[in-house]
Structure formats: structure tokens, C-alpha cells
MDAnalysis code that builds the backbone (N, CA, C; Angstrom):
import MDAnalysis as mda
import numpy as np

u = mda.Universe.empty(678, n_residues=226, atom_resindex=np.repeat(np.arange(226), 3), trajectory=True)
u.add_TopologyAttr("name", ["N", "CA", "C"] * 226)
u.add_TopologyAttr("resid", np.arange(1, 227))
u.add_TopologyAttr("resname", ["MET", "ARG", "ALA", "ARG", "TRP", "ALA", "LEU", "VAL", "ALA", "VAL", "ALA", "ALA", "MET", "ILE", "ALA", "GLY", "PRO", "LEU", "SER", "ALA", "CYS", "ALA", "ALA", "GLU", "SER", "GLU", "PRO", "PRO", "THR", "ALA", "VAL", "PHE", "LEU", "GLY", "ASP", "ALA", "LEU", "THR", "ALA", "GLY", "SER", "SER", "LEU", "PRO", "ALA", "GLU", "GLN", "GLY", "SER", "ASP", "ASP", "TRP", "ALA", "THR", "LEU", "VAL", "SER", "GLN", "GLN", "PHE", "GLY", "TRP", "ARG", "ASP", "VAL", "TYR", "ALA", "GLY", "CYS", "GLU", "GLY", "SER", "SER", "TYR", "THR", "ILE", "ALA", "GLY", "ALA", "ASP", "CYS", "ALA", "ALA", "THR", "LEU", "ARG", "GLN", "SER", "VAL", "GLU", "PHE", "VAL", "VAL", "ASP", "GLU", "ASP", "PRO", "GLU", "VAL", "ILE", "VAL", "VAL", "SER", "GLY", "GLY", "VAL", "GLU", "ASP", "LEU", "GLY", "ALA", "THR", "VAL", "GLY", "GLU", "ILE", "GLU", "ALA", "ALA", "VAL", "TYR", "ALA", "THR", "PHE", "ALA", "THR", "LEU", "ARG", "GLU", "THR", "PHE", "PRO", "GLN", "ALA", "ARG", "ILE", "TYR", "ALA", "VAL", "GLY", "ALA", "LEU", "PRO", "THR", "ASP", "THR", "ALA", "ALA", "VAL", "ASP", "ALA", "LEU", "ALA", "ALA", "ALA", "ASP", "VAL", "ALA", "LYS", "ALA", "GLY", "GLY", "GLN", "ALA", "ALA", "PRO", "ASP", "LEU", "ALA", "THR", "LEU", "ASN", "GLY", "ILE", "VAL", "ALA", "GLN", "GLN", "ALA", "ALA", "LYS", "VAL", "ASP", "ALA", "ILE", "TYR", "VAL", "ASP", "LEU", "GLY", "ASP", "PRO", "LEU", "ASP", "ASP", "ARG", "PRO", "GLY", "LEU", "LEU", "ALA", "THR", "ASP", "GLY", "THR", "PRO", "THR", "ALA", "ASP", "GLY", "HIS", "ALA", "VAL", "ILE", "ALA", "GLU", "LEU", "THR", "SER", "ASN", "VAL", "ILE", "GLY", "GLU", "THR", "GLN"])
u.atoms.positions = np.array([
    [32.025, -44.212, 41.512],
    [32.384, -43.614, 40.225],
    [31.244, -43.803, 39.228],
    [30.632, -45.000, 39.232],
    [29.550, -45.295, 38.299],
    [28.334, -44.408, 38.593],
    [28.026, -44.227, 39.885],
    [26.896, -43.389, 40.262],
    [27.139, -41.948, 39.867],
    [28.371, -41.506, 40.070],
    [28.697, -40.122, 39.708],
    [28.516, -39.909, 38.212],
    [28.964, -40.867, 37.397],
    [28.818, -40.768, 35.930],
    [27.343, -40.736, 35.562],
    [26.536, -41.532, 36.276],
    [25.106, -41.583, 35.991],
    [24.456, -40.237, 36.230],
    [24.858, -39.551, 37.308],
    [24.302, -38.230, 37.595],
    [24.658, -37.243, 36.492],
    [25.908, -37.329, 36.048],
    [26.345, -36.451, 34.970],
    [25.560, -36.730, 33.694],
    [25.329, -38.022, 33.431],
    [24.595, -38.415, 32.228],
    [23.166, -37.911, 32.272],
    [22.531, -38.053, 33.453],
    [21.165, -37.573, 33.588],
    [21.100, -36.078, 33.398],
    [22.059, -35.365, 34.004],
    [22.090, -33.910, 33.860],
    [22.243, -33.520, 32.402],
    [23.063, -34.269, 31.682],
    [23.261, -33.976, 30.263],
    [21.993, -34.233, 29.469],
    [21.285, -35.327, 29.851],
    [20.042, -35.642, 29.156],
    [18.994, -34.562, 29.372],
    [18.972, -33.976, 30.574],
    [18.019, -32.907, 30.870],
    [18.408, -31.624, 30.166],
    [19.711, -31.318, 30.208],
    [20.196, -30.064, 29.628],
    [20.035, -30.056, 28.125],
    [20.155, -31.255, 27.500],
    [20.056, -31.324, 26.046],
    [18.741, -30.805, 25.528],
    [17.615, -31.357, 25.971],
    [16.316, -30.861, 25.511],
    [16.080, -29.398, 25.852],
    [16.575, -28.964, 27.040],
    [16.385, -27.568, 27.411],
    [17.143, -26.652, 26.458],
    [18.345, -27.058, 26.073],
    [19.127, -26.257, 25.124],
    [18.444, -26.204, 23.777],
    [17.874, -27.350, 23.371],
    [17.179, -27.388, 22.091],
    [15.977, -26.471, 22.107],
    [15.253, -26.453, 23.239],
    [14.081, -25.580, 23.355],
    [14.485, -24.125, 23.274],
    [15.634, -23.819, 23.923],
    [16.101, -22.429, 23.907],
    [16.425, -21.993, 22.491],
    [17.059, -22.937, 21.715],
    [17.410, -22.589, 20.341],
    [16.158, -22.413, 19.494],
    [15.171, -23.283, 19.720],
    [13.951, -23.221, 18.928],
    [13.123, -21.980, 19.238],
    [13.364, -21.367, 20.386],
    [12.587, -20.195, 20.774],
    [13.021, -18.938, 20.040],
    [14.113, -19.021, 19.309],
    [14.614, -17.868, 18.571],
    [14.405, -18.099, 17.068],
    [13.326, -17.600, 16.510],
    [13.045, -17.835, 15.087],
    [14.016, -17.073, 14.194],
    [14.171, -17.499, 12.960],
    [15.015, -16.763, 12.015],
    [14.484, -15.346, 11.814],
    [15.393, -14.423, 11.604],
    [15.013, -13.031, 11.362],
    [14.934, -12.775, 9.860],
    [13.843, -12.156, 9.440],
    [13.665, -11.774, 8.038],
    [13.484, -10.267, 7.963],
    [14.281, -9.624, 7.152],
    [14.181, -8.178, 6.941],
    [13.435, -7.920, 5.639],
    [12.469, -7.024, 5.691],
    [11.714, -6.625, 4.507],
    [12.029, -5.165, 4.187],
    [12.612, -4.936, 3.014],
    [12.866, -3.586, 2.537],
    [11.812, -3.250, 1.498],
    [11.128, -2.129, 1.668],
    [10.101, -1.815, 0.692],
    [9.419, -0.499, 0.932],
    [8.240, -0.379, 0.338],
    [7.485, 0.869, 0.385],
    [6.197, 0.661, 1.167],
    [5.186, 1.481, 0.881],
    [3.921, 1.392, 1.611],
    [3.242, 0.045, 1.413],
    [3.395, -0.547, 0.224],
    [2.779, -1.844, -0.035],
    [3.366, -2.907, 0.877],
    [4.659, -2.880, 1.066],
    [5.314, -3.862, 1.922],
    [4.878, -3.703, 3.372],
    [4.720, -2.458, 3.789],
    [4.320, -2.188, 5.177],
    [2.833, -2.404, 5.402],
    [2.058, -2.434, 4.317],
    [0.616, -2.573, 4.455],
    [-0.021, -1.371, 5.101],
    [0.590, -0.196, 4.902],
    [0.126, 1.008, 5.599],
    [-1.246, 1.494, 5.127],
    [-1.718, 0.994, 3.986],
    [-3.031, 1.420, 3.492],
    [-4.171, 0.602, 4.096],
    [-3.833, -0.474, 4.797],
    [-4.872, -1.312, 5.385],
    [-5.492, -0.628, 6.608],
    [-6.762, -0.896, 6.889],
    [-7.376, -0.359, 8.107],
    [-6.632, -0.846, 9.345],
    [-6.716, -0.073, 10.420],
    [-5.975, -0.396, 11.639],
    [-6.276, -1.803, 12.152],
    [-7.542, -2.225, 12.041],
    [-7.915, -3.536, 12.549],
    [-7.356, -4.674, 11.696],
    [-6.800, -4.335, 10.511],
    [-6.186, -5.340, 9.654],
    [-4.675, -5.110, 9.555],
    [-4.133, -4.492, 10.563],
    [-2.723, -4.113, 10.535],
    [-1.754, -5.268, 10.412],
    [-2.171, -6.468, 10.794],
    [-1.282, -7.628, 10.686],
    [-1.610, -8.498, 9.479],
    [-2.406, -7.963, 8.553],
    [-2.794, -8.720, 7.360],
    [-1.980, -8.355, 6.131],
    [-0.924, -7.558, 6.291],
    [-0.089, -7.209, 5.142],
    [0.689, -8.442, 4.686],
    [1.085, -8.453, 3.429],
    [1.669, -9.660, 2.844],
    [2.992, -10.049, 3.496],
    [3.787, -9.059, 3.926],
    [5.072, -9.378, 4.554],
    [4.863, -10.121, 5.870],
    [3.897, -9.685, 6.660],
    [3.591, -10.365, 7.919],
    [3.073, -11.772, 7.658],
    [2.221, -11.918, 6.645],
    [1.673, -13.234, 6.317],
    [2.764, -14.200, 5.871],
    [3.703, -13.721, 5.078],
    [4.822, -14.568, 4.649],
    [5.660, -14.980, 5.858],
    [5.910, -14.048, 6.749],
    [6.696, -14.351, 7.945],
    [6.005, -15.391, 8.817],
    [4.699, -15.281, 8.941],
    [3.942, -16.265, 9.712],
    [4.013, -17.642, 9.052],
    [3.980, -17.660, 7.734],
    [4.040, -18.927, 7.002],
    [5.326, -19.695, 7.307],
    [6.449, -18.956, 7.423],
    [7.747, -19.612, 7.607],
    [8.284, -19.504, 9.037],
    [7.515, -18.912, 9.930],
    [7.957, -18.813, 11.316],
    [9.100, -17.842, 11.522],
    [9.113, -16.753, 10.761],
    [10.170, -15.751, 10.883],
    [9.793, -14.647, 11.861],
    [10.813, -14.033, 12.425],
    [10.637, -12.753, 13.119],
    [10.863, -11.672, 12.075],
    [9.827, -10.934, 11.719],
    [9.943, -9.975, 10.628],
    [10.322, -8.585, 11.129],
    [11.202, -7.963, 10.364],
    [11.652, -6.595, 10.636],
    [11.428, -5.788, 9.362],
    [10.689, -4.695, 9.462],
    [10.405, -3.877, 8.285],
    [11.295, -2.650, 8.257],
    [11.890, -2.377, 7.106],
    [12.699, -1.177, 6.917],
    [12.289, -0.538, 5.597],
    [11.964, 0.715, 5.626],
    [11.502, 1.418, 4.446],
    [10.300, 2.262, 4.810],
    [9.716, 2.884, 3.819],
    [8.545, 3.713, 4.091],
    [7.848, 4.042, 2.780],
    [6.717, 4.696, 2.881],
    [5.954, 5.056, 1.695],
    [6.796, 5.917, 0.755],
    [6.813, 5.535, -0.509],
    [7.555, 6.286, -1.507],
    [9.007, 5.882, -1.650],
    [9.510, 5.040, -0.753],
    [10.899, 4.597, -0.833],
    [11.060, 3.613, -1.979],
    [12.106, 3.792, -2.773],
    [12.353, 2.894, -3.901],
    [13.852, 2.846, -4.173],
    [14.227, 2.279, -5.318],
    [15.648, 2.131, -5.611],
    [16.331, 3.478, -5.861],
    [15.632, 4.399, -6.520],
    [16.247, 5.693, -6.856],
    [15.703, 6.856, -6.037],
    [14.631, 6.636, -5.295],
    [13.942, 7.726, -4.597],
    [13.871, 7.433, -3.099],
    [14.164, 8.447, -2.299],
    [14.066, 8.329, -0.844],
    [12.626, 8.581, -0.407],
    [12.128, 7.745, 0.492],
    [10.796, 7.950, 1.037],
    [10.738, 9.189, 1.905],
    [9.578, 9.815, 1.955],
    [9.449, 11.074, 2.687],
    [9.678, 10.898, 4.185],
    [9.111, 9.846, 4.775],
    [9.194, 9.666, 6.221],
    [10.551, 9.153, 6.683],
    [11.125, 8.207, 5.932],
    [12.396, 7.610, 6.348],
    [13.603, 8.304, 5.719],
    [13.374, 9.164, 4.723],
    [14.457, 9.906, 4.050],
    [15.549, 8.953, 3.566],
    [15.131, 7.818, 3.003],
    [16.104, 6.827, 2.565],
    [15.580, 6.054, 1.366],
    [16.493, 5.718, 0.465],
    [16.176, 4.786, -0.611],
    [16.212, 3.376, -0.035],
    [15.905, 2.383, -0.851],
    [15.975, 1.005, -0.371],
    [17.397, 0.646, 0.048],
    [18.378, 1.097, -0.716],
    [19.773, 0.803, -0.344],
    [20.140, 1.491, 0.965],
    [19.757, 2.730, 1.120],
    [20.091, 3.452, 2.341],
    [19.390, 2.875, 3.566],
    [18.254, 2.217, 3.334],
    [17.514, 1.613, 4.448],
    [18.261, 0.435, 5.065],
    [19.249, -0.094, 4.346],
    [20.039, -1.205, 4.884],
    [20.700, -0.799, 6.200],
    [21.065, 0.484, 6.306],
    [21.725, 0.968, 7.525],
    [20.837, 0.792, 8.755],
    [19.530, 0.783, 8.553],
    [18.603, 0.678, 9.683],
    [18.576, -0.724, 10.291],
    [19.055, -1.706, 9.547],
    [18.896, -3.100, 9.993],
    [20.223, -3.853, 10.109],
    [21.320, -3.134, 10.127],
    [22.637, -3.767, 10.184],
    [22.765, -4.684, 11.400],
    [22.214, -4.275, 12.534],
    [22.363, -5.058, 13.764],
    [21.404, -6.245, 13.850],
    [20.497, -6.388, 12.883],
    [19.524, -7.474, 12.936],
    [20.114, -8.820, 12.531],
    [21.165, -8.802, 11.725],
    [21.813, -10.026, 11.254],
    [20.789, -11.026, 10.708],
    [20.046, -10.639, 9.682],
    [18.959, -11.496, 9.189],
    [19.443, -12.717, 8.421],
    [18.675, -13.794, 8.525],
    [18.913, -14.966, 7.693],
    [18.244, -14.815, 6.335],
    [17.197, -14.000, 6.276],
    [16.421, -13.803, 5.052],
    [16.201, -12.316, 4.832],
    [16.290, -11.888, 3.576],
    [16.003, -10.502, 3.206],
    [15.074, -10.509, 2.008],
    [14.000, -9.739, 2.093],
    [13.035, -9.646, 0.997],
    [12.936, -8.174, 0.594],
    [13.235, -7.900, -0.668],
    [13.190, -6.530, -1.195],
    [12.027, -6.427, -2.168],
    [11.216, -5.398, -2.015],
    [10.090, -5.204, -2.934],
    [9.905, -3.720, -3.201],
    [9.045, -3.427, -4.176],
    [8.822, -2.031, -4.529],
    [9.556, -1.651, -5.794],
    [9.584, -0.362, -6.065],
    [10.338, 0.128, -7.218],
    [9.508, 0.806, -8.284],
    [8.181, 0.726, -8.196],
    [7.367, 1.343, -9.240],
    [7.603, 2.845, -9.300],
    [7.888, 3.439, -8.156],
    [8.162, 4.885, -8.135],
    [9.378, 5.256, -8.972],
    [10.212, 4.269, -9.318],
    [11.425, 4.530, -10.106],
    [11.146, 4.732, -11.587],
    [9.910, 4.555, -12.014],
    [9.614, 4.645, -13.444],
    [9.857, 6.038, -14.011],
    [10.003, 7.025, -13.146],
    [10.332, 8.358, -13.635],
    [11.808, 8.533, -13.926],
    [12.632, 7.545, -13.534],
    [14.077, 7.606, -13.767],
    [14.415, 6.965, -15.108],
    [15.658, 7.137, -15.533],
    [16.098, 6.507, -16.774],
    [16.481, 5.055, -16.514],
    [16.584, 4.276, -17.592],
    [16.976, 2.885, -17.460],
    [18.347, 2.776, -16.793],
    [19.275, 3.627, -17.202],
    [20.621, 3.602, -16.626],
    [20.616, 3.902, -15.134],
    [19.824, 4.876, -14.731],
    [19.733, 5.220, -13.312],
    [19.137, 4.074, -12.498],
    [18.125, 3.435, -13.069],
    [17.490, 2.322, -12.367],
    [18.452, 1.148, -12.250],
    [19.140, 0.819, -13.327],
    [20.087, -0.287, -13.292],
    [21.148, -0.074, -12.218],
    [21.713, 1.132, -12.180],
    [22.770, 1.422, -11.205],
    [22.252, 1.346, -9.776],
    [21.058, 1.900, -9.546],
    [20.506, 1.923, -8.189],
    [20.100, 0.534, -7.718],
    [19.518, -0.258, -8.616],
    [19.108, -1.617, -8.242],
    [20.329, -2.466, -7.920],
    [21.341, -2.394, -8.772],
    [22.556, -3.178, -8.496],
    [23.193, -2.749, -7.182],
    [23.274, -1.443, -6.942],
    [23.882, -0.945, -5.707],
    [23.131, -1.459, -4.480],
    [21.811, -1.546, -4.594],
    [21.001, -2.038, -3.473],
    [21.338, -3.481, -3.147],
    [21.348, -4.343, -4.150],
    [21.588, -5.761, -3.890],
    [23.053, -6.050, -3.583],
    [23.956, -5.279, -4.177],
    [25.369, -5.449, -3.856],
    [25.642, -5.064, -2.401],
    [24.990, -3.999, -1.933],
    [25.135, -3.583, -0.537],
    [24.594, -4.647, 0.409],
    [23.443, -5.215, 0.058],
    [22.864, -6.271, 0.885],
    [23.789, -7.491, 0.952],
    [24.327, -7.900, -0.194],
    [25.190, -9.081, -0.212],
    [26.484, -8.828, 0.561],
    [27.027, -7.643, 0.439],
    [28.256, -7.312, 1.166],
    [28.005, -7.233, 2.672],
    [26.852, -6.688, 3.043],
    [26.532, -6.507, 4.464],
    [26.114, -7.800, 5.126],
    [25.362, -8.631, 4.383],
    [24.847, -9.893, 4.928],
    [25.220, -11.040, 3.973],
    [26.484, -11.435, 3.956],
    [26.949, -12.406, 2.950],
    [26.289, -13.775, 3.037],
    [25.774, -14.157, 4.197],
    [25.183, -15.495, 4.357],
    [23.663, -15.502, 4.189],
    [23.058, -14.351, 4.055],
    [21.591, -14.277, 4.000],
    [21.051, -14.750, 2.648],
    [19.835, -15.299, 2.680],
    [19.105, -15.574, 1.449],
    [18.347, -14.306, 1.076],
    [18.563, -13.831, -0.139],
    [17.978, -12.565, -0.568],
    [16.962, -12.820, -1.679],
    [15.787, -12.211, -1.531],
    [14.724, -12.336, -2.529],
    [14.366, -10.952, -3.056],
    [14.186, -10.860, -4.354],
    [13.778, -9.620, -5.012],
    [12.380, -9.817, -5.577],
    [11.412, -9.124, -5.009],
    [10.025, -9.272, -5.429],
    [9.694, -8.247, -6.507],
    [9.099, -8.701, -7.584],
    [8.729, -7.795, -8.669],
    [7.768, -6.714, -8.209],
    [7.877, -5.544, -8.833],
    [7.051, -4.406, -8.437],
    [5.618, -4.553, -8.921],
    [4.696, -4.033, -8.125],
    [3.282, -4.001, -8.480],
    [2.779, -2.559, -8.420],
    [1.944, -2.144, -9.382],
    [1.423, -0.766, -9.393],
    [0.210, -0.624, -8.477],
    [0.460, -0.690, -7.168],
    [-0.686, -0.773, -6.262],
    [-0.625, 0.214, -5.102],
    [-0.088, 1.405, -5.318],
    [-0.255, 2.457, -4.329],
    [-0.298, 3.793, -5.055],
    [-0.616, 4.850, -4.363],
    [-0.811, 6.150, -5.003],
    [0.439, 6.623, -5.726],
    [1.590, 6.487, -5.068],
    [2.842, 6.919, -5.686],
    [3.128, 6.118, -6.944],
    [2.790, 4.824, -6.909],
    [3.014, 3.979, -8.075],
    [2.154, 4.416, -9.244],
    [0.903, 4.724, -8.970],
    [-0.003, 5.184, -10.022],
    [0.512, 6.484, -10.631],
    [0.997, 7.384, -9.793],
    [1.556, 8.648, -10.281],
    [2.781, 8.401, -11.152],
    [3.613, 7.458, -10.735],
    [4.820, 7.155, -11.501],
    [4.474, 6.561, -12.859],
    [3.492, 5.682, -12.879],
    [3.059, 5.103, -14.150],
    [2.500, 6.172, -15.077],
    [1.740, 7.101, -14.515],
    [1.173, 8.184, -15.313],
    [2.282, 9.062, -15.882],
    [3.299, 9.342, -15.071],
    [4.418, 10.158, -15.530],
    [5.172, 9.469, -16.660],
    [5.320, 8.157, -16.542],
    [5.999, 7.401, -17.591],
    [5.202, 7.436, -18.888],
    [3.887, 7.361, -18.785],
    [3.036, 7.418, -19.976],
    [3.141, 8.782, -20.647],
    [3.202, 9.840, -19.853],
    [3.345, 11.193, -20.393],
    [4.673, 11.326, -21.125],
    [5.733, 10.782, -20.502],
    [7.054, 10.855, -21.119],
    [7.077, 10.128, -22.454],
    [6.438, 8.961, -22.487],
    [6.400, 8.201, -23.740],
    [5.611, 8.944, -24.802],
    [4.512, 9.555, -24.392],
    [3.686, 10.301, -25.339],
    [4.454, 11.464, -25.936],
    [5.376, 12.004, -25.151],
    [6.190, 13.119, -25.632],
    [7.426, 12.677, -26.385],
    [7.553, 11.383, -26.613],
    [8.690, 10.876, -27.374],
    [9.928, 10.603, -26.548],
    [9.820, 10.718, -25.220],
    [10.965, 10.464, -24.370],
    [11.061, 8.976, -24.034],
    [12.284, 8.516, -23.796],
    [12.486, 7.122, -23.415],
    [12.161, 6.962, -21.942],
    [11.191, 6.140, -21.644],
    [10.803, 5.905, -20.251],
    [10.524, 4.425, -20.068],
    [11.075, 3.821, -19.024],
    [10.848, 2.391, -18.817],
    [9.415, 2.104, -18.397],
    [8.928, 0.923, -18.751],
    [7.615, 0.500, -18.274],
    [7.820, -0.522, -17.163],
    [6.717, -1.053, -16.638],
    [6.812, -1.954, -15.488],
    [7.580, -3.228, -15.831],
    [7.359, -3.757, -17.030],
    [8.057, -4.974, -17.434],
    [9.567, -4.744, -17.515],
    [9.944, -3.569, -18.032],
    [11.367, -3.230, -18.119],
    [11.972, -3.113, -16.724],
    [11.252, -2.439, -15.846],
    [11.720, -2.281, -14.467],
    [11.946, -3.641, -13.806],
    [10.970, -4.520, -13.895],
    [11.109, -5.819, -13.245],
    [12.191, -6.669, -13.895],
    [12.385, -6.485, -15.202],
    [13.480, -7.182, -15.869],
    [14.830, -6.731, -15.333],
    [14.955, -5.432, -15.084],
    [16.191, -4.896, -14.512],
    [16.419, -5.461, -13.114],
    [15.361, -5.491, -12.312],
    [15.483, -6.020, -10.945],
    [15.936, -7.470, -10.976],
    [15.319, -8.273, -11.837],
    [15.683, -9.687, -11.923],
    [17.145, -9.853, -12.356],
    [17.561, -9.075, -13.334],
    [18.919, -9.185, -13.856],
    [19.966, -8.746, -12.846],
    [19.741, -7.612, -12.215],
    [20.728, -7.081, -11.278],
    [20.775, -7.899, -9.991],
    [19.625, -8.385, -9.550],
    [19.591, -9.202, -8.335],
    [20.365, -10.502, -8.538],
    [20.262, -11.063, -9.739],
    [20.943, -12.327, -10.031],
    [22.460, -12.197, -9.926],
    [22.981, -11.000, -10.101],
    [24.430, -10.789, -10.049],
    [25.001, -11.045, -8.667],
    [24.146, -10.990, -7.645],
    [24.617, -11.268, -6.280],
    [23.919, -12.514, -5.715],
    [23.421, -13.359, -6.631],
    [22.758, -14.621, -6.256],
    [21.480, -14.398, -5.444],
    [20.807, -13.296, -5.696],
    [19.486, -13.088, -5.106],
    [18.449, -13.770, -6.001],
    [17.348, -14.178, -5.418],
    [16.313, -14.919, -6.141],
    [15.167, -13.985, -6.482],
    [14.808, -13.940, -7.754],
    [13.740, -13.052, -8.198],
    [12.380, -13.734, -8.028],
    [11.423, -12.979, -7.501],
    [10.052, -13.466, -7.315],
    [9.154, -12.730, -8.301],
    [8.724, -13.425, -9.347],
    [7.888, -12.826, -10.386],
    [6.422, -12.959, -9.991],
    [5.807, -11.849, -9.617],
    [4.409, -11.878, -9.203],
    [3.447, -11.719, -10.376],
    [3.940, -11.246, -11.514],
    [3.043, -10.934, -12.617],
    [2.152, -9.762, -12.227],
    [0.878, -9.865, -12.557],
    [-0.091, -8.838, -12.154],
    [-1.298, -9.558, -11.540],
    [-1.129, -10.119, -10.347],
    [-2.139, -11.026, -9.796],
    [-3.422, -10.360, -9.323],
    [-3.421, -9.033, -9.204],
    [-4.597, -8.351, -8.671],
    [-5.447, -7.696, -9.749],
    [-4.961, -7.741, -10.987],
    [-5.648, -7.046, -12.070],
    [-7.006, -7.680, -12.375],
    [-8.045, -6.832, -12.462],
    [-9.398, -7.269, -12.829],
    [-9.945, -8.367, -11.907],
    [-9.590, -8.296, -10.644],
    [-10.114, -9.264, -9.678],
    [-10.817, -8.497, -8.565],
    [-12.119, -8.383, -8.634],
    [-12.888, -7.612, -7.653],
    [-12.616, -8.082, -6.225],
    [-12.487, -7.126, -5.328],
    [-12.264, -7.449, -3.929],
    [-10.807, -7.465, -3.521],
    [-9.900, -7.480, -4.510],
    [-8.480, -7.518, -4.177],
    [-7.850, -6.131, -4.130],
    [-8.519, -5.158, -4.751],
    [-8.025, -3.778, -4.735],
    [-9.098, -2.858, -4.175],
    [-8.668, -1.922, -3.333],
    [-9.584, -0.915, -2.800],
    [-9.831, 0.146, -3.867],
    [-10.719, 1.072, -3.599],
    [-11.058, 2.096, -4.586],
    [-9.877, 3.000, -4.920],
    [-8.903, 3.111, -4.009],
    [-7.730, 3.948, -4.274],
    [-6.618, 3.187, -4.988],
    [-6.875, 1.934, -5.344],
    [-5.888, 1.150, -6.081],
    [-4.936, 0.352, -5.219],
    [-5.036, 0.482, -3.900],
    [-4.166, -0.282, -3.010],
    [-4.801, -1.634, -2.687],
    [-3.996, -2.650, -2.376],
    [-4.554, -3.975, -2.116],
    [-5.383, -4.026, -0.832],
    [-6.462, -4.761, -0.873],
    [-7.227, -5.067, 0.325],
    [-6.504, -6.177, 1.086],
    [-7.060, -6.578, 2.224],
    [-6.471, -7.698, 2.968],
    [-6.431, -8.951, 2.101],
    [-7.482, -9.168, 1.297],
    [-7.492, -10.322, 0.395],
    [-6.407, -10.197, -0.673],
    [-6.176, -8.963, -1.133],
    [-5.112, -8.737, -2.103],
    [-3.750, -9.043, -1.514],
    [-3.530, -8.609, -0.282],
    [-2.265, -8.926, 0.399],
    [-2.099, -10.431, 0.558],
    [-3.191, -11.130, 0.808],
    [-3.125, -12.585, 0.961],
    [-2.674, -13.257, -0.331],
    [-3.129, -12.731, -1.469],
    [-2.712, -13.281, -2.763],
    [-1.219, -13.045, -2.987],
    [-0.761, -11.827, -2.701],
    [0.668, -11.512, -2.848],
    [1.506, -12.408, -1.937],
    [1.034, -12.609, -0.720],
    [1.753, -13.450, 0.237],
    [1.847, -14.893, -0.246],
    [0.755, -15.403, -0.801],
    [0.758, -16.784, -1.275],
    [1.738, -16.983, -2.420],
    [1.735, -16.059, -3.379],
    [2.645, -16.171, -4.518],
    [4.102, -16.069, -4.072],
    [4.367, -15.137, -3.181],
    [5.737, -14.960, -2.676],
    [6.168, -16.184, -1.884],
    [5.291, -16.701, -1.037],
    [5.618, -17.874, -0.233],
    [5.893, -19.106, -1.103],
    [5.180, -19.228, -2.202],
    [5.384, -20.360, -3.095],
    [6.811, -20.378, -3.632],
    [7.305, -19.232, -4.061],
    [8.668, -19.153, -4.599],
    [9.684, -19.402, -3.495],
    [9.481, -18.781, -2.345],
    [10.430, -18.956, -1.239],
    [10.448, -20.407, -0.782],
    [9.270, -21.025, -0.701],
    [9.202, -22.413, -0.284],
    [9.942, -23.349, -1.222],
    [9.947, -23.027, -2.503],
    [10.635, -23.882, -3.490],
    [12.147, -23.724, -3.450],
    [12.626, -22.648, -2.819],
    [14.067, -22.367, -2.852],
    [14.736, -22.521, -1.500],
    [14.002, -22.958, -0.500],
    [14.616, -23.141, 0.808],
    [15.439, -24.411, 0.865],
])
């Protein structure tokens, strides 16, 4: 009887570490909802893994899943994915992520404050309802792609004509406020790439070094809240 128990004990001791290894082999899943900046689609092919979302995932050992496309924002559907950020949630329902990072929104500057507020809240409310246990982060928008530059220009034209148009600070304030309603954490990036040579390409999109700066700032906030 004693020998039999010993065999069982040894088997349990062996199985324990093997089970732990199996669990450790499955990293947490992180879903990134965003636009071209999040996907890093403006980077050269040889720097395809240098986008900020990938760098953040590497920092925390996540399996990253990207949902969204160029031009996708809170109020506007991207051309390729034909979905807003909220609608993109449908693409990742089966991923069951532990972490969700939402970024983008500069393209929304052509919308009214009321439209932006409603769309931003709907996005985060949908995420919280769909993934109630996930940690959700809302990253402030940066004017760093072609669509963003166009949106900023349109907002300036509207203001010049006396129309009410939100600016970037207003947009990010809305994101922070609406995200907080579902206990999402706002990541305030400020404007870290402004007037810093080498961080922006000639078309206004971030270089690999620019993505590294965005990744570092985002990782700092996430690291403090884990």
C-alpha cells in the first residue's frame, strides 16, 4: 500500500510541473481596436513588427489580436473593414481577451460633440458588456496619419466659418470621461512626437522610433495599473 501511494505521489509531482508549463504556454490575449496608427500600416515592410501595439504586447507577454483598419474611428467606419471601433468588437468576440486597448478617434473631429460622446460611450459600453472581466484601456488620440490630418484641417475650417467643432483636447476629454463610465482606464499620451526629429516621417506618420515612444508611454500606464 505504501509503495502504491509513493507511485501516485511521484506521478502527481511530475504532472504538477507539466500542468504548470502547459498553463504558462498560453499567454494572455490582448485585443487592440484602432486605426492605421494602431496597426502600424505606414511602417516599411521590414519594420512590420515595430508598431506600438506589438511592442506593448511584447513588453507584457501578450498574444495580440488587432481589430480595425485605416480610417476606423468611433463615428466613422474604416474603408477596408467597413466598421467603426464599436462594430469591430464583433470581429473578436471569440478571442475572450483579458486585456483590451482602444485607440484612435482623430477622424471623429468632423462630427459634433454630441455624436462623439454617444459613439464613444457606445463603444466602451459594448466592450464592457461583451467582456465583463477584461481590463480595458482607452488611449488618447494622436494626429499622426493622413486621415487624422484631414480631419484636423476640416475642424479648423469649420471653426473659421463660425461652426462648433471639437478640437483634439475636447475629443480626448470625451474619451476619458466616457471610458471611465465603464471602469476603463484612460491613457493620456499628450503630444509626445511633436517637434521631435526622427519620430515622424515626412507624411506625418510615426517612424519606428515614434512607435517606440508611444509604446513606452502606454506601457508605463498599463504597468502602473496591473
